[in-house]
C-alpha positions in Angstrom: 0.0 0.0 0.0 2.9 2.4 0.7 4.3 1.6 -2.7 0.9 2.3 -4.4 0.5 5.5 -2.4 3.8 6.9 -3.5 3.3 5.9 -7.1 0.4 8.3 -7.5 2.4 11.6 -7.1 5.3 10.0 -9.0 3.0 9.3 -11.9 1.4 12.8 -11.7 4.9 14.4 -12.0 5.8 12.2 -14.9 2.7 13.2 -16.9 4.4 16.5 -17.5 6.9 14.7 -19.8 5.2 11.5 -21.0 1.4 11.2 -21.5 -0.6 8.9 -19.2 -1.6 6.5 -22.0 2.0 5.6 -22.9 2.8 5.5 -19.1 0.0 3.0 -18.5 0.9 0.9 -21.6 4.5 0.6 -20.5 3.9 -0.2 -16.9 1.6 -3.1 -17.7 3.0 -4.4 -20.9 6.5 -4.8 -19.6 5.5 -6.7 -16.4 3.1 -8.9 -18.4 6.0 -10.0 -20.7 8.3 -10.5 -17.7 5.8 -12.5 -15.6 4.6 -14.8 -18.3 7.7 -17.0 -18.5 8.0 -17.0 -14.7 4.4 -18.4 -14.5 5.4 -21.1 -17.0 8.5 -21.9 -15.0 6.6 -22.0 -11.6 3.4 -23.8 -12.7 4.2 -25.4 -16.1 3.2 -24.5 -19.6 -0.3 -25.8 -19.0 -0.9 -22.8 -16.7 -0.6 -20.5 -19.7 -3.9 -21.9 -21.0 -7.2 -20.1 -20.3 -9.0 -23.5 -20.5 -12.6 -22.4 -20.9 -12.2 -19.3 -18.7 -11.0 -17.0 -21.5 -14.1 -14.7 -21.5 -14.2 -13.9 -17.7 -10.4 -13.6 -17.6 -10.2 -11.2 -20.6 -13.2 -9.1 -19.4 -11.7 -8.8 -15.9 -8.3 -8.1 -17.2 -9.6 -5.3 -19.4 -11.6 -3.8 -16.5 -9.0 -4.2 -13.8 -5.7 -3.9 -15.6 -6.7 -1.4 -18.2 -9.9 0.4 -17.2 -8.9 0.9 -13.6 -5.4 2.3 -13.9 -6.2 4.3 -17.1 -9.3 6.0 -15.5 -7.4 6.7 -12.3 -4.5 8.3 -14.3 -6.9 10.3 -16.6 -8.7 11.6 -13.5 -5.5 12.3 -11.7 -4.2 14.3 -14.7 -7.3 16.6 -14.2 -7.1 16.6 -10.4 -4.4 15.9 -7.8 -2.6 12.8 -6.6 -3.7 13.2 -3.0 -7.4 13.3 -4.2 -6.7 10.0 -6.0 -5.2 8.4 -3.0 -8.2 9.3 -0.7 -10.7 8.2 -3.4 -9.0 4.9 -4.2 -8.8 4.1 -0.5 -12.7 4.0 -0.6 -12.6 0.7 -2.4 -13.8 -1.4 0.6 -16.8 1.0 0.9 -17.4 0.7 -2.8 -17.3 -3.1 -2.5 -19.9 -3.0 0.4 -22.2 -0.7 -1.7 -21.8 -3.0 -4.7 -22.8 -6.1 -2.7 -25.8 -4.2 -1.4 -27.1 -2.9 -4.7 -26.1 -5.9 -6.9 -26.7 -8.8 -4.6 -29.0 -7.4 -2.0 -26.5 -8.0 0.8 -27.1 -4.9 3.0 -24.1 -3.9 5.2 -24.7 -3.5 8.9 -25.8 -0.1 10.1 -22.3 0.5 11.6 -20.7 -0.1 8.2 -23.2 2.2 6.5 -22.2 4.9 9.1 -18.5 4.3 8.4 -19.2 4.6 4.6 -21.0 7.9 5.2 -18.1 9.2 7.4 -15.5 8.2 4.8 -17.5 9.9 2.0 -17.6 13.0 4.2 -13.9 12.9 4.5 -13.5 12.6 0.7 -15.7 15.6 0.2 -13.6 17.7 2.7 -10.4 16.7 0.9 -11.8 17.4 -2.6 -13.5 20.7 -1.7 -11.2 21.9 1.1 -14.4 22.6 3.0 -15.6 25.1 0.3 -18.8 23.7 -1.1 -18.6 26.1 -4.1 -17.3 24.3 -7.1 -17.1 27.2 -9.6 -13.3 27.2 -9.8 -12.8 23.5 -9.6 -15.1 21.8 -12.1 -12.1 20.2 -13.8 -10.9 18.7 -10.6 -14.4 17.5 -9.7 -14.7 15.7 -13.1 -11.3 14.2 -12.6 -12.2 13.0 -9.1 -15.3 11.4 -10.5 -13.3 9.6 -13.2 -10.9 8.4 -10.4 -13.9 7.0 -8.6 -14.9 5.1 -11.7 -11.4 3.7 -11.9 -11.6 2.6 -8.2 -14.9 1.0 -8.9 -13.3 -0.9 -11.8 -10.7 -2.4 -9.5 -13.5 -3.5 -7.1 -15.2 -5.2 -10.0 -12.0 -7.0 -10.9 -11.3 -8.0 -7.3 -14.9 -9.4 -6.8 -14.9 -11.0 -10.3 -11.7 -13.1 -9.8 -13.8 -15.5 -7.7 -15.0 -16.8 -11.1 -11.5 -18.0 -11.8 -11.8 -20.8 -9.3 -8.9 -23.2 -9.1 -6.4 -20.7 -10.5 -3.4 -19.6 -8.4 -2.8 -16.0 -7.6 0.1 -16.0 -10.0 -2.0 -17.4 -12.8 -4.9 -14.9 -12.2 -2.5 -12.0 -12.1 -0.6 -12.9 -15.3 -3.5 -14.2 -17.4 -5.6 -11.1 -16.6 -2.7 -8.7 -17.0 -2.1 -9.9 -20.6 -5.5 -8.8 -22.0 -5.3 -5.7 -19.8 -1.9 -4.7 -21.2 -3.0 -5.4 -24.8 -6.1 -3.2 -24.3 -3.9 -0.3 -22.9 -1.6 -0.6 -25.9 -4.5 -0.6 -28.3 -6.1 2.4 -26.8 -2.8 4.2 -26.8 -2.2 3.5 -30.5 -5.7 4.7 -31.3 -5.0 8.0 -29.5 -1.7 8.3 -31.4 -3.3 7.7 -34.8 -6.1 10.2 -34.0 -3.4 12.8 -33.3 -4.5 13.3 -29.7 -1.2 12.3 -28.3 2.3 11.7 -29.8 4.7 8.8 -29.3 7.3 10.0 -26.7 10.9 10.2 -27.9 13.7 8.3 -26.3 14.9 11.6 -24.7 11.5 12.0 -23.0 11.4 8.4 -21.8 14.9 8.8 -20.4 13.9 12.0 -18.7 11.3 10.1 -16.6 13.4 6.9 -16.4 13.3 6.5 -12.7 9.6 7.3 -12.6 8.9 4.7 -15.3 11.1 2.2 -13.5 9.3 2.8 -10.2 5.8 2.6 -11.7 6.6 -0.5 -13.7 8.9 -2.7 -11.5 8.0 -1.4 -8.0 4.4 -0.2 -8.6 3.2 -3.2 -10.6 5.6 -6.2 -10.4 6.8 -5.9 -6.8 3.6 -4.3 -5.3 1.2 -6.9 -6.9 3.3 -9.8 -5.8 3.8 -8.4 -2.3 0.1 -7.7 -2.0 -0.9 -11.2 -3.2 1.7 -12.9 -1.0 0.7 -10.8 2.0 -3.0 -11.4 1.4 -2.4 -15.1 1.5 -0.4 -14.9 4.7 -2.5 -12.5 6.8 -5.9 -12.9 5.2 -8.0 -10.4 3.2 -9.5 -8.7 6.3 -6.0 -7.7 7.6 -4.9 -6.8 4.1 -7.9 -4.6 3.7 -6.9 -2.7 6.8 -3.6 -1.9 5.2 -5.4 0.1 2.5 -5.4 2.9 5.0 -1.6 3.3 4.4 -2.3 4.4 0.8 -3.5 8.0 1.5 -1.1 8.3 4.4 2.0 7.4 2.2 0.7 9.8 -0.5 0.3 12.7 1.9 3.7 12.1 3.4 5.4 11.9 0.1 3.7 15.1 -1.1 4.7 16.8 2.1 8.4 15.7 1.5 8.0 17.3 -1.9 7.1 20.6 -0.2 3.4 20.7 -0.6 1.6 22.3 2.3 -1.8 20.8 3.1 -4.7 22.8 4.4 -5.9 21.7 7.9 -9.3 20.7 6.4 -7.5 18.3 3.9 -5.7 16.6 6.8 -9.0 16.3 8.7 -10.8 14.9 5.7 -8.1 12.3 5.1 -8.1 11.4 8.8 -11.9 10.8 8.6 -11.5 8.4 5.7 -8.8 6.5 7.5 -10.7 6.4 10.8 -13.9 5.2 9.1 -12.1 2.4 7.3 -10.2 1.3 10.4 -13.4 1.4 12.6 -15.3 -0.7 10.1 -12.5 -3.2 9.8 -12.3 -3.6 13.6 -16.1 -4.0 13.7 -16.1 -6.7 11.1 -13.3 -8.5 13.0 -15.5 -8.4 16.1 -18.4 -9.8 14.2 -16.3 -12.6 12.7 -14.9 -13.6 16.1 -18.4 -13.7 17.6 -19.6 -15.9 14.8 -16.6 -18.2 15.1 -17.3 -18.6 18.9 -21.0 -19.4 18.2 -20.0 -22.0 15.6 -17.5 -23.5 18.1 -20.1 -23.8 20.8 -22.7 -25.3 18.4 -20.2 -28.0 17.4 
């Protein structure tokens, strides 16, 4: 989460030299090419086959590995990296709302309250407490696009349950491939339309460390670390660590010299507090249910 939090301001700075479309293409295409032979080495050549699951894997890959990062980057180009960090950290709340509206699984009242508190915090960060949007329409549109990108990742995360029997490595690689291909296709369409231009070698070298961080640390290392940690500590504990995302972004931006308004700090703190409180509440519910089952058996 710390790595993902830092990569947002890193990417935002790099956009001044290389457009977000080429950035997204490179940071997913390169890891896909690197991780494919590793998957074959670890699990055998048979693991490279989609075996009847091509449609869900491709759809999820395009949504999660193309739609999500590209929308977040498009929105962040119009807004700010700290906005992106706070909005992306709402993913547990987005997932709870999705389960409610799509599957009729209503969250507990406490969870609903935490979601409302987190949304309040986001509004404070985005508006700086000024509910007059005349001078910030572009940022508001960007923030909404970031929210769509975060929702895409929730869809991807929830949808991977359809790939039953696949290892984490296999899910990651075989969904990253169609996602990377989609980002490359979109980027080329944008080039041919004249909307963007292919960056020169000089431009790529100018953001060499940013590209290296976003590609090898932000995608390869971070995704493997997240999947490994998720297996070791469980999804509930892993979800709690999402709170580190906005914290690391705010700290990195402060190191860069940005001075946050007090209302922005309060808003971010509300989001983090709401997510932690809900996680602890769900832990308590889970422990209570486990004790009840133990007594019943």
